[in-house]
C-alpha positions as CSV (number, residue, x, y, z in Angstrom):
1,X,0.0,0.0,0.0
2,X,1.1,3.6,-0.7
3,X,0.9,6.3,2.0
4,X,0.2,9.8,0.8
5,X,1.0,12.6,3.3
6,X,-0.6,15.9,2.5
7,X,0.1,19.2,4.2
8,X,-3.5,20.1,5.1
9,X,-6.9,18.3,5.3
10,X,-8.6,20.2,2.5
11,X,-5.5,19.6,0.3
12,X,-5.8,15.9,1.1
13,X,-9.4,15.8,0.0
14,X,-8.5,17.4,-3.4
15,X,-5.6,15.0,-4.0
16,X,-7.8,12.0,-3.2
17,X,-10.9,13.2,-5.1
18,X,-10.0,11.8,-8.6
19,X,-9.4,8.3,-7.2
20,X,-12.8,7.6,-5.5
21,X,-11.7,7.9,-1.9
22,X,-13.5,6.2,1.0
23,X,-13.5,8.6,4.0
24,X,-12.5,7.1,7.4
25,X,-12.3,8.9,10.8
26,X,-8.8,10.2,10.4
27,X,-7.7,9.3,6.9
28,X,-8.9,8.5,3.4
29,X,-8.5,5.2,1.6
30,X,-8.0,4.9,-2.2
31,X,-9.0,1.6,-3.8
32,X,-6.4,-0.3,-6.0
33,X,-6.0,1.2,-9.4
34,X,-3.4,1.6,-12.1
35,X,-1.9,4.5,-10.2
36,X,-2.0,2.7,-6.8
37,X,-1.8,-1.1,-7.5
38,X,-2.3,-2.0,-3.9
39,X,-4.4,1.0,-2.9
40,X,-3.3,3.9,-0.9
41,X,-4.1,5.8,2.4
42,X,-4.1,9.6,2.5
43,X,-3.3,11.3,5.8
44,X,-2.5,14.9,6.6
45,X,-0.8,17.4,8.8
46,X,-2.2,20.7,9.8
47,X,0.7,22.8,8.7
48,X,3.7,22.5,11.0
49,X,3.3,19.5,13.4
50,X,6.8,20.0,14.7
51,X,8.6,23.1,15.8
52,X,12.2,24.0,16.9
53,X,12.8,23.2,20.5
54,X,13.3,26.3,22.8
55,X,16.7,27.3,24.2
56,X,16.2,25.5,27.5
57,X,15.6,22.3,25.6
58,X,19.3,22.4,24.8
59,X,20.6,23.8,28.1
60,X,18.7,24.7,31.3
61,X,20.6,27.9,31.8
62,X,19.4,29.2,28.5
63,X,15.9,29.5,29.9
64,X,16.9,32.6,31.8
65,X,17.3,35.9,29.8
66,X,20.8,37.1,30.7
67,X,23.6,38.8,28.7
68,X,26.0,36.3,30.3
69,X,24.3,33.3,28.6
70,X,24.6,34.9,25.1
71,X,25.2,33.9,22.4
72,X,22.8,30.9,22.3
73,X,24.2,28.6,19.6
74,X,23.2,24.9,19.7
75,X,25.6,22.4,18.2
76,X,22.7,20.8,16.3
77,X,19.3,22.3,15.5
78,X,16.5,20.1,16.8
79,X,12.7,19.9,16.5
80,X,9.9,18.6,18.7
81,X,6.3,17.5,18.1
82,X,3.8,20.2,18.9
83,X,0.5,18.7,17.6
84,X,0.4,15.1,18.8
85,X,-3.1,14.1,17.6
86,X,-2.3,14.5,13.9
87,X,1.3,13.4,14.3
88,X,0.1,10.0,15.8
89,X,-2.2,9.4,12.9
90,X,0.7,9.8,10.4
91,X,3.1,7.8,12.6
92,X,0.6,5.0,12.8
93,X,0.6,4.6,9.0
94,X,4.3,5.2,8.4
95,X,5.3,2.3,10.7
96,X,2.8,-0.2,9.2
97,X,4.5,-3.1,7.5
98,X,2.2,-3.1,4.5
99,X,3.2,0.5,3.5
100,X,5.8,0.0,0.8
101,X,6.1,3.6,-0.5
102,X,5.6,7.1,1.1
103,X,4.5,9.9,-1.2
104,X,5.4,13.3,0.1
105,X,2.5,15.6,-1.0
106,X,3.2,18.8,0.8
107,X,2.9,22.1,-1.0
108,X,5.2,22.3,-3.9
109,X,7.7,24.8,-2.4
110,X,10.4,25.0,0.3
111,X,8.2,25.2,3.4
112,X,5.9,22.4,2.1
113,X,9.1,20.3,1.6
114,X,10.2,20.8,5.2
115,X,6.8,20.3,6.8
116,X,6.5,16.6,5.7
117,X,10.1,15.7,5.9
118,X,10.4,17.0,9.5
119,X,7.5,14.8,10.5
120,X,9.2,11.8,8.9
121,X,12.5,12.7,10.6
122,X,10.7,12.5,14.0
123,X,9.2,9.1,13.2
124,X,12.6,7.9,12.0
125,X,11.5,5.0,9.8
126,X,13.4,4.5,6.6
127,X,11.1,3.7,3.7
128,X,11.1,4.5,0.0
129,X,10.0,8.1,-0.6
130,X,8.8,10.0,-3.7
131,X,7.6,13.5,-4.1
132,X,4.3,14.7,-5.6
133,X,4.8,18.1,-7.3
134,X,1.5,19.6,-8.3
135,X,0.9,23.1,-9.6
136,X,-2.9,23.1,-9.4
137,X,-5.5,20.9,-7.7
138,X,-7.7,20.2,-10.6
139,X,-8.4,16.5,-11.1
140,X,-6.4,16.4,-14.4
141,X,-3.4,18.1,-12.8
142,X,-3.5,15.8,-9.8
143,X,-3.7,12.6,-11.9
144,X,-0.8,13.8,-14.1
145,X,1.3,14.6,-11.0
146,X,0.8,11.2,-9.5
147,X,1.9,9.6,-12.8
148,X,5.0,11.8,-12.8
149,X,6.3,11.4,-9.2
150,X,9.7,13.0,-8.5
151,X,12.6,11.2,-6.9
152,X,13.3,11.9,-3.3
153,X,16.8,13.2,-3.8
154,X,15.6,15.7,-6.5
155,X,13.8,17.9,-3.9
156,X,15.9,17.2,-0.9
157,X,17.9,20.4,-1.3
158,X,14.8,22.4,-0.8
159,X,14.4,20.7,2.6
160,X,18.0,21.7,3.4
161,X,17.3,25.3,2.3
162,X,14.2,25.4,4.5
163,X,15.9,24.0,7.6
164,X,18.9,26.3,7.0
165,X,16.6,29.3,6.8
166,X,14.8,28.3,10.0
167,X,18.0,27.8,11.9
168,X,19.3,31.2,10.7
169,X,16.1,32.9,11.7
170,X,16.1,31.1,15.0
171,X,19.7,32.1,15.8
172,X,19.2,35.8,14.8
173,X,15.8,36.1,16.4
174,X,16.6,34.3,19.6
175,X,19.9,36.1,20.2
176,X,19.1,39.6,18.9
177,X,15.7,39.7,20.7
178,X,17.2,38.8,24.1
179,X,20.2,41.1,23.5
180,X,18.2,44.2,22.6
181,X,15.5,43.5,25.2
182,X,18.1,43.3,28.0
183,X,19.9,46.4,26.8
184,X,16.6,48.3,26.6
185,X,15.9,47.2,30.2
186,X,19.2,48.8,31.2
187,X,17.9,52.1,29.8
188,X,14.7,51.8,31.9
189,X,12.3,50.0,29.5
190,X,10.3,47.1,30.7
191,X,9.2,46.0,27.2
192,X,10.1,42.9,25.2
193,X,11.6,43.5,21.8
194,X,11.5,41.0,18.9
195,X,14.0,41.3,16.1
196,X,14.3,39.3,12.9
197,X,16.4,38.9,9.9
198,X,13.8,40.4,7.6
199,X,11.3,42.2,9.9
200,X,13.9,44.5,11.4
201,X,15.2,45.9,8.0
202,X,11.6,46.4,6.9
203,X,10.9,48.3,10.2
204,X,13.9,50.5,9.5
205,X,12.6,51.3,6.0
206,X,9.3,52.4,7.5
207,X,11.2,54.5,10.1
208,X,13.2,56.1,7.4
209,X,10.1,57.2,5.6
210,X,8.7,58.6,8.8
211,X,11.9,60.6,9.2
212,X,11.7,61.9,5.7
213,X,8.2,63.1,6.3
214,X,9.1,64.8,9.6
215,X,12.1,66.6,8.1
216,X,10.2,67.6,5.0
217,X,10.1,71.4,4.5
218,X,7.3,72.4,2.2
219,X,8.3,75.0,-0.4
220,X,6.2,77.2,-2.6
221,X,7.1,77.6,-6.2
222,X,5.4,79.1,-9.3
223,X,4.9,78.0,-12.9
224,X,4.0,80.1,-15.9
225,X,1.5,78.6,-18.2
226,X,0.4,80.0,-21.5
227,X,-2.7,79.4,-23.6
228,X,-1.7,79.3,-27.3
229,X,-4.2,79.8,-30.1
230,X,-3.3,77.9,-33.3
231,X,-5.0,77.6,-36.7
232,X,-6.8,74.4,-35.8
233,X,-7.4,74.8,-32.0
234,X,-5.8,75.9,-28.7
235,X,-3.3,74.3,-26.4
236,X,-1.4,75.0,-23.2
237,X,2.4,75.0,-22.5
238,X,4.6,75.6,-19.5
239,X,7.5,78.0,-19.6
240,X,10.9,76.3,-19.3
241,X,13.1,78.1,-16.8
242,X,16.9,78.9,-17.1
243,X,17.8,75.7,-15.1
244,X,15.7,73.6,-17.5
245,X,12.7,72.9,-15.4
246,X,9.4,74.7,-14.9
247,X,9.6,76.1,-11.3
248,X,10.2,79.7,-10.3
249,X,11.3,80.2,-6.7
250,X,10.6,83.9,-7.0
251,X,7.0,84.9,-7.8
252,X,8.0,88.3,-9.0
253,X,10.1,86.8,-11.8
254,X,7.3,84.5,-12.8
255,X,4.9,87.5,-12.9
256,X,7.3,89.4,-15.1
257,X,7.8,86.5,-17.5
258,X,4.0,85.9,-17.7
259,X,3.3,89.6,-18.4
260,X,6.0,89.8,-21.0
261,X,4.7,87.0,-23.1
262,X,1.0,87.6,-22.9
263,X,-0.5,88.8,-26.2
264,X,2.6,88.1,-28.2
265,X,3.1,85.8,-31.2
266,X,5.0,82.6,-31.1
267,X,6.1,79.7,-33.4
268,X,6.2,75.9,-33.0
269,X,9.9,75.4,-33.1
270,X,10.1,71.7,-32.2
271,X,7.6,68.9,-32.9
272,X,8.5,65.3,-31.9
273,X,5.8,62.8,-32.9
274,X,6.0,59.1,-32.0
275,X,3.9,56.0,-31.7
276,X,3.8,54.8,-28.1
277,X,3.1,51.1,-27.5
278,X,2.5,49.8,-24.0
279,X,2.3,46.0,-23.7
280,X,-0.1,44.3,-21.4
281,X,1.1,43.9,-17.7
282,X,2.9,40.7,-16.8
283,X,0.9,37.9,-15.3
284,X,0.6,37.9,-11.5
285,X,3.1,36.7,-9.0
286,X,2.0,36.6,-5.4
287,X,3.7,39.9,-4.6
288,X,2.2,41.8,-7.6
289,X,-1.2,40.3,-6.8
290,X,-0.9,41.5,-3.2
291,X,0.2,45.0,-4.2
292,X,-2.6,45.3,-6.8
293,X,-5.3,44.0,-4.4
294,X,-4.2,46.4,-1.7
295,X,-4.3,49.3,-4.2
296,X,-7.7,48.3,-5.7
297,X,-9.6,46.9,-2.8
298,X,-7.5,47.8,0.3
299,X,-6.8,44.0,0.9
300,X,-4.1,43.5,3.5
301,X,-1.3,41.2,2.0
302,X,-2.2,38.4,4.4
303,X,-5.9,38.6,3.3
304,X,-4.8,38.3,-0.3
305,X,-2.6,35.3,0.4
306,X,-5.3,33.6,2.4
307,X,-8.0,34.3,-0.2
308,X,-5.7,33.1,-3.0
309,X,-4.9,29.9,-1.0
310,X,-8.6,29.2,-0.7
311,X,-9.1,29.6,-4.5
312,X,-6.1,27.3,-5.0
313,X,-7.4,24.6,-2.7
314,X,-10.8,24.7,-4.4
315,X,-8.9,24.1,-7.7
316,X,-9.8,27.4,-9.3
317,X,-6.3,28.9,-9.7
318,X,-2.7,27.6,-9.9
319,X,-0.4,27.6,-6.9
320,X,-0.3,31.2,-5.6
321,X,3.1,31.3,-3.7
322,X,5.0,32.0,-6.9
323,X,7.7,34.6,-7.8
324,X,7.5,34.0,-11.6
325,X,5.2,36.0,-13.9
326,X,5.9,33.5,-16.7
327,X,4.5,30.2,-17.9
328,X,6.1,27.1,-19.5
329,X,4.8,26.5,-23.0
330,X,2.6,23.5,-22.0
331,X,0.7,25.7,-19.5
332,X,-0.3,28.1,-22.3
333,X,-2.6,25.2,-23.5
334,X,-4.1,24.9,-20.0
335,X,-4.8,28.7,-20.0
336,X,-6.6,28.3,-23.3
337,X,-8.9,25.6,-21.9
338,X,-9.8,27.9,-19.0
339,X,-10.2,30.9,-21.3
340,X,-12.6,29.0,-23.5
341,X,-14.8,28.3,-20.5
342,X,-14.6,31.8,-19.2
343,X,-15.8,33.1,-22.5
344,X,-19.1,31.5,-21.8
345,X,-19.5,33.4,-18.5
346,X,-21.7,36.5,-18.7
347,X,-19.2,38.5,-16.8
348,X,-16.5,38.1,-19.5
349,X,-18.4,37.8,-22.8
350,X,-17.8,41.5,-23.6
351,X,-14.0,40.7,-24.1
352,X,-14.6,38.0,-26.6
353,X,-13.6,37.0,-29.2
354,X,-10.1,37.5,-28.1
355,X,-7.6,39.1,-30.6
356,X,-5.0,36.4,-29.7
357,X,-6.2,32.8,-29.5
358,X,-3.1,31.3,-27.8
359,X,-0.3,32.7,-25.6
360,X,2.4,30.3,-26.7
361,X,4.0,33.0,-28.9
362,X,3.6,35.7,-26.3
363,X,7.0,36.3,-24.8
364,X,5.6,38.4,-22.0
365,X,3.8,35.3,-20.8
366,X,5.7,32.2,-22.0
367,X,9.4,32.1,-21.0
368,X,10.1,28.5,-19.8
369,X,13.7,29.5,-18.9
370,X,12.5,32.0,-16.4
371,X,10.1,29.6,-14.6
372,X,11.7,28.0,-11.5
373,X,9.6,26.0,-9.0
374,X,6.3,27.7,-9.9
375,X,4.8,29.6,-12.8
376,X,2.5,32.6,-12.8
377,X,-0.9,32.6,-11.1
378,X,-3.5,31.7,-13.7
379,X,-7.1,30.4,-13.6
380,X,-7.5,26.6,-14.1
381,X,-9.9,24.8,-16.3
382,X,-12.1,24.2,-13.2
383,X,-14.1,27.4,-13.6
384,X,-16.3,28.3,-10.6
385,X,-19.9,29.6,-10.5
386,X,-18.9,33.2,-10.1
387,X,-22.2,34.2,-8.5
388,X,-21.6,31.7,-5.7
389,X,-18.1,32.7,-4.8
390,X,-17.7,34.6,-1.6
391,X,-17.2,38.4,-2.3
392,X,-13.4,38.4,-1.5
393,X,-12.7,35.3,-3.6
394,X,-14.7,36.7,-6.4
395,X,-12.8,40.0,-6.5
396,X,-9.4,38.2,-6.5
397,X,-10.5,35.6,-9.0
398,X,-11.7,38.4,-11.3
399,X,-8.4,40.2,-11.0
400,X,-6.5,37.0,-12.0
401,X,-8.9,36.3,-14.9
402,X,-8.7,39.8,-16.3
403,X,-5.0,39.9,-16.1
404,X,-4.9,36.7,-18.3
405,X,-7.5,38.0,-20.7
406,X,-5.6,41.2,-21.1
407,X,-2.6,39.2,-22.2
408,X,-4.6,38.1,-25.2
409,X,-4.9,41.7,-26.4
410,X,-2.4,43.8,-28.4
411,X,-0.5,46.7,-26.9
412,X,-2.2,50.0,-26.1
413,X,-1.2,52.3,-28.9
414,X,-1.2,56.1,-28.9
415,X,0.2,59.0,-30.9
416,X,2.4,61.2,-28.7
417,X,3.7,64.7,-29.5
418,X,6.2,66.7,-27.6
419,X,6.0,70.4,-28.7
420,X,8.2,73.4,-27.9
421,X,6.7,76.8,-28.7
422,X,9.1,79.8,-28.8
423,X,7.8,83.3,-28.0
424,X,9.9,86.4,-28.8
425,X,12.8,84.2,-29.9
426,X,13.8,83.4,-26.3
427,X,10.9,82.2,-24.1
428,X,10.3,78.4,-24.7
429,X,7.2,76.7,-23.6
430,X,6.8,72.9,-23.5
431,X,3.7,70.9,-24.2
432,X,2.9,67.2,-24.5
433,X,-0.1,65.5,-26.1
434,X,-1.3,61.9,-26.3
435,X,-4.1,60.6,-28.5
436,X,-5.1,56.9,-28.1
437,X,-5.5,55.1,-31.4
438,X,-5.9,51.6,-30.1
439,X,-6.9,50.9,-26.5
440,X,-5.6,47.3,-26.8
441,X,-5.5,45.5,-23.5
442,X,-7.0,48.6,-21.8
443,X,-10.4,47.3,-23.0
444,X,-10.1,44.6,-20.3
445,X,-8.2,46.8,-17.7
446,X,-9.6,50.3,-18.2
447,X,-8.4,53.3,-16.3
448,X,-9.9,56.8,-16.0
449,X,-7.7,59.2,-18.0
450,X,-8.0,62.8,-19.0
451,X,-8.1,63.7,-22.6
452,X,-4.6,64.8,-23.5
453,X,-5.0,65.1,-27.2
454,X,-4.0,68.5,-28.6
455,X,-4.9,70.2,-31.9
456,X,-3.1,69.3,-35.2
457,X,0.2,71.3,-35.3
458,X,3.0,71.7,-37.8
459,X,6.6,72.7,-37.1
460,X,7.1,76.3,-37.9
461,X,3.4,77.1,-37.5
462,X,2.6,80.6,-36.2
463,X,0.6,80.8,-32.9
464,X,-0.6,83.5,-30.6
465,X,-0.4,83.7,-26.8
466,X,-4.0,84.6,-25.9
467,X,-3.5,84.2,-22.1
468,X,-0.8,83.6,-19.5
469,X,-1.3,82.4,-15.9
470,X,1.1,82.2,-12.9
471,X,0.3,79.0,-11.0
472,X,1.2,78.7,-7.3
473,X,2.2,75.2,-6.3
474,X,3.8,73.5,-3.3
475,X,6.3,70.7,-3.1
476,X,4.7,67.5,-1.7
477,X,6.0,65.4,1.2
478,X,6.7,61.7,0.8
479,X,3.6,59.7,1.2
480,X,3.1,57.1,3.9
481,X,3.6,53.5,2.7
482,X,0.6,51.3,2.2
483,X,0.8,47.6,3.0
484,X,0.9,47.0,-0.7
485,X,3.9,49.4,-0.9
486,X,5.7,47.3,1.8
487,X,5.3,44.2,-0.3
488,X,6.7,45.9,-3.3
489,X,9.5,47.5,-1.2
490,X,10.6,44.1,0.1
491,X,10.6,42.8,-3.5
492,X,12.5,45.7,-5.0
493,X,14.4,47.2,-2.2
494,X,17.6,47.0,-4.2
495,X,17.2,50.6,-5.1
496,X,18.1,51.5,-1.5
497,X,21.6,49.9,-1.8
498,X,24.8,50.2,-3.8
499,X,24.9,48.9,-7.3
500,X,26.7,45.7,-6.2
501,X,24.2,45.0,-3.5
502,X,21.3,45.9,-5.7
503,X,22.4,43.2,-8.2
504,X,22.3,40.7,-5.3
505,X,18.8,41.7,-4.5
506,X,17.8,41.6,-8.1
507,X,19.0,38.0,-8.3
508,X,17.1,37.0,-5.2
509,X,13.9,39.0,-5.7
510,X,14.5,41.3,-2.8
511,X,14.2,40.3,0.9
512,X,11.8,37.7,2.2
513,X,10.0,35.4,0.0
514,X,6.6,35.4,-1.8
515,X,5.2,33.2,1.0
516,X,6.7,35.2,3.9
517,X,6.3,38.9,3.1
518,X,2.7,39.1,4.3
519,X,3.6,37.4,7.5
520,X,6.5,39.9,8.1
521,X,4.0,42.8,8.0
522,X,1.7,40.9,10.3
523,X,4.5,40.3,12.8
524,X,5.4,44.0,12.8
525,X,1.8,44.8,13.6
526,X,1.5,42.1,16.3
527,X,4.7,43.3,18.0
528,X,3.4,46.8,18.3
529,X,6.0,48.3,16.0
530,X,3.5,49.6,13.4
531,X,-0.2,50.2,12.9
532,X,-2.2,50.4,9.8
533,X,-5.0,52.9,9.6
534,X,-7.0,53.4,6.4
535,X,-4.4,51.5,4.5
536,X,-1.6,53.8,5.6
537,X,1.3,52.5,7.7
538,X,2.3,54.4,10.8
539,X,5.3,53.6,13.0
540,X,4.7,53.3,16.7
541,X,6.9,54.6,19.5
542,X,8.2,51.2,20.2
543,X,9.1,50.7,16.6
544,X,10.9,54.0,16.5
545,X,12.9,53.1,19.6
546,X,14.1,49.8,18.1
547,X,14.9,51.4,14.7
548,X,17.0,54.0,16.5
549,X,18.8,51.3,18.5
550,X,19.8,49.2,15.5
551,X,20.7,52.1,13.3
552,X,24.1,51.6,11.7
553,X,24.1,47.8,12.2
554,X,23.6,45.1,9.6
555,X,20.3,44.4,11.3
556,X,19.0,47.7,9.9
557,X,20.0,47.0,6.3
558,X,18.6,44.7,3.6
559,X,22.2,43.9,2.7
560,X,22.7,41.1,5.1
561,X,19.3,39.5,4.2
562,X,19.9,39.9,0.5
563,X,23.2,38.0,0.7
564,X,21.8,35.3,2.9
565,X,18.9,34.9,0.5
566,X,21.4,34.3,-2.3
567,X,23.2,31.7,-0.2
568,X,19.9,30.0,0.6
569,X,18.9,29.9,-3.1
570,X,22.2,28.2,-3.8
571,X,21.5,25.6,-1.1
572,X,18.0,24.9,-2.6
573,X,19.5,24.6,-6.1
574,X,22.0,22.1,-4.8
575,X,24.8,24.4,-5.8
576,X,26.3,24.7,-2.3
577,X,26.0,23.0,1.0
578,X,24.5,24.5,4.1
579,X,27.6,24.3,6.4
580,X,29.3,27.5,5.2
581,X,26.0,29.4,5.4
582,X,25.4,28.4,9.0
583,X,29.0,29.3,9.8
584,X,28.4,32.8,8.4
585,X,25.2,33.2,10.5
586,X,26.9,32.0,13.6
587,X,29.8,34.4,13.1
588,X,27.3,37.2,12.6
589,X,25.5,36.4,15.9
590,X,28.7,36.2,17.8
591,X,29.8,39.6,16.5
592,X,26.4,41.1,17.3
593,X,26.6,39.9,20.9
594,X,30.1,41.2,21.4
595,X,29.7,44.6,19.7
596,X,26.2,45.8,20.5
597,X,26.7,46.1,24.3
598,X,29.8,48.1,23.7
599,X,27.9,50.5,21.4
600,X,25.1,50.8,23.9
601,X,27.5,52.0,26.6
602,X,28.7,54.8,24.3
603,X,25.1,55.6,23.1
604,X,22.4,54.3,25.4
605,X,19.2,53.0,23.9
606,X,16.2,55.4,23.7
607,X,14.0,55.6,26.8
608,X,10.9,56.3,24.8
609,X,9.8,52.7,24.4
610,X,6.7,52.6,26.6
611,X,4.4,50.1,25.0
612,X,4.0,47.1,27.2
613,X,4.0,43.9,25.2
614,X,4.4,41.3,28.0
615,X,1.6,39.0,27.9
616,X,-1.0,39.5,30.6
617,X,-1.5,36.6,33.0
618,X,-3.9,34.2,31.2
619,X,-7.3,34.0,32.7
620,X,-8.5,30.6,33.5
621,X,-10.9,29.5,30.8
622,X,-14.5,29.4,32.0
623,X,-16.5,26.1,31.9
624,X,-19.1,25.8,29.2
625,X,-20.5,22.4,30.3
626,X,-19.6,18.7,30.0
627,X,-17.6,17.3,27.1
628,X,-20.0,15.0,25.1
629,X,-17.1,12.7,24.1
630,X,-15.2,11.9,27.3
631,X,-17.3,13.6,30.1
632,X,-14.5,16.0,30.8
633,X,-15.0,19.8,31.2
634,X,-15.6,21.8,28.1
635,X,-13.7,25.1,28.5
636,X,-14.3,28.4,26.8
637,X,-11.0,29.6,25.3
638,X,-12.4,32.7,23.7
639,X,-12.6,31.8,20.1
640,X,-13.6,28.2,20.6
641,X,-14.7,25.7,23.3
642,X,-12.5,22.6,23.8
643,X,-12.2,19.7,26.1
644,X,-9.9,20.0,29.2
645,X,-8.7,16.4,28.5
646,X,-7.2,17.4,25.2
647,X,-3.6,16.4,26.3
648,X,-4.4,14.0,29.1
649,X,-6.8,11.7,27.1
650,X,-6.1,13.1,23.6
651,X,-9.8,14.1,23.4
652,X,-10.4,16.0,20.2
653,X,-13.8,17.7,21.1
654,X,-14.0,21.3,20.1
655,X,-16.5,23.8,18.7
656,X,-15.8,27.1,17.1
657,X,-17.6,30.1,18.5
658,X,-18.0,31.4,14.9
659,X,-19.8,29.0,12.5
660,X,-20.6,30.1,8.9
661,X,-19.9,33.8,9.8
662,X,-22.3,33.6,12.8
663,X,-21.0,34.1,16.3
664,X,-22.2,31.5,18.8
665,X,-22.7,32.7,22.4
666,X,-21.4,30.7,25.4
667,X,-25.0,30.5,26.6
668,X,-26.0,28.7,23.4
669,X,-23.1,26.3,23.6
670,X,-24.0,25.5,27.3
671,X,-27.5,24.7,26.1
672,X,-26.1,22.5,23.4
673,X,-23.9,20.6,25.8
674,X,-26.6,20.2,28.5
675,X,-29.7,19.6,26.3
676,X,-28.3,18.4,23.0
677,X,-29.6,21.4,21.0
678,X,-29.3,25.2,20.9
679,X,-32.2,27.6,20.4
680,X,-33.0,28.6,16.8
681,X,-30.1,30.8,15.6
682,X,-30.5,33.2,12.7
683,X,-27.8,34.5,10.4
684,X,-25.8,31.4,9.2
685,X,-24.4,32.1,5.8
686,X,-23.2,29.6,3.3
687,X,-22.0,31.2,0.1
688,X,-24.7,33.8,-0.8
689,X,-27.4,31.9,1.1
690,X,-28.4,33.0,4.6
691,X,-30.4,30.6,6.8
692,X,-31.5,29.8,10.4
693,X,-31.0,26.5,12.2
694,X,-30.5,24.8,15.6
695,X,-27.1,23.3,16.4
696,X,-27.6,19.7,17.6
697,X,-25.2,17.0,19.0
698,X,-25.5,13.8,17.0
699,X,-24.6,11.1,19.5
700,X,-24.3,8.4,16.9
701,X,-21.9,10.3,14.6
702,X,-20.4,12.2,17.6
703,X,-20.4,15.5,15.9
704,X,-22.4,18.8,15.8
705,X,-24.9,19.2,12.9
706,X,-27.4,21.8,11.7
707,X,-31.1,21.1,12.3
708,X,-33.1,22.9,9.6
709,X,-35.9,20.4,9.3
710,X,-38.5,22.6,10.8
711,X,-37.1,26.0,9.7
712,X,-37.3,27.6,6.3
713,X,-34.3,29.2,4.8
714,X,-34.5,33.0,4.8
């Protein structure tokens, strides 16, 4: 029998669906077939079932936060099981004698590689292993992936990369967080400070923007604008100043210039006409999708990631954690199948027939040599009922579809004119015009634009200045970052560095990864370093204090992270081993622990950090009744009710206090546990349907169900 280990339950269901699975309590069984001659069992993790052990798991004196115990550098990085229930299920199958092959079916990327392999490392049973590498969860893609299993050794370097990254982040985070927290305490702060290899440079970028805004001095300047009357219409131009721009710092000089030219004749002395072709935007990567969704719908990057993940799990889009905007040639055919089905949807019929019938020859879409682990985000041939998609999923799916449809259109074409008009042989006014001749892909992705078409002009044509104006303007301060800006900044922060370092960042696509950037922003918010209000990012006092403390160190710069990302990529590509990388990180941590206290003596840390982040003493969970499974106590943990015997007896009873978007009160859960049924509850929502029902405990099936038998749907 084969054993398939998936990363998540919903993923397991999708992988099993094409093979007629039989659902059991904690696994799925696949009957014998050509793909699985002796049948197969499908089990699953729930993300990370194992986690790095804490410092005191290596040495007891590392539990206490003290400068004397730093640096904390274990000889060997180790993990421990944190979710025993799911782990035991996987372990039970791995050790079975009739399991002849294990199929690793974690997400097709570095973290997915590590999640399953770390579980197998804990079980420590050596059996043949193959890797499932699937880009979308449609039945056709799943079947094809099972028929083309990858050798274990081919993806093992990704596991080494993931573990090396985790160890580096642990070493930097554990040592830097303790080091800076203790030094802040010496300056009078009682707060806890978390530092990270990526989060700290990002915080410093936000702080730099805050400083730029604070130091900004608004200045007033003036521009002279003339209205020219030509033979076939009128147009405006701006006076070019002596230093070759348009701004006058002295209003009196602007007034004099405007008065001098008003009512005079001029001549078109320069006319530069060109065709401007703007090709369609590249297909989405996760970062570009996050940035665009934030701009268009104010989606936080994590919301975009979670929504895209749901669409992927449902089989509607390809794998979202991708950094490539390109497709391999064969996927162009997959796109065409999806596009053909989308053309039958009312929402998209206006864009059909498409000017281009296949993307294979479109180099802005198909470049196999630029596709690494994953290709661009595209819709699959499993097209959903758009009216039944939840609103957020519908918005994101629509963005992805329209980006693909736009790729089937020609460039946007416009006629552009750059004009210089000379008055009195010395005053030169500049004008620019644009007239769209073919909207091209803008038919799918329209934007509001002002009419910038000017009248027909000829070089040497005589014109008349019918009016001049002096326009008062002010320089504008830098804008606050949005969360979408932060995603883009992490991806393109090479512009902040020297040319050499910028090239490193270009090779590694910035700092962080497609999968981690949203989490980095979440961490900064959770640590109390930043807050986001109306989609604008504000740095908090605690964040400013930390940014000031790390100023001038490598922790404040993307440089270190960029170079480490390059080393990690080389490990994942099997170009280099991990030993040298870990040695570099270890040396950095040792240097940090030695030099930062010396710097803090010369320049004490700021005393302005006043945000208290220590966790409040946890309140004892209140009782919600008796557990219907083991007769233990059902405790209210805030967001859910769970059994007190979860660890002691491995009891898995729990009930969420939010079901189908409806919040369930503790009183209703008490009634459910004591009487077997709640009162009638209104407001459950499944898709676009809202209904009312009672929650009942089914003793036979040992689970909670809806009772709608006597209640009509609203």
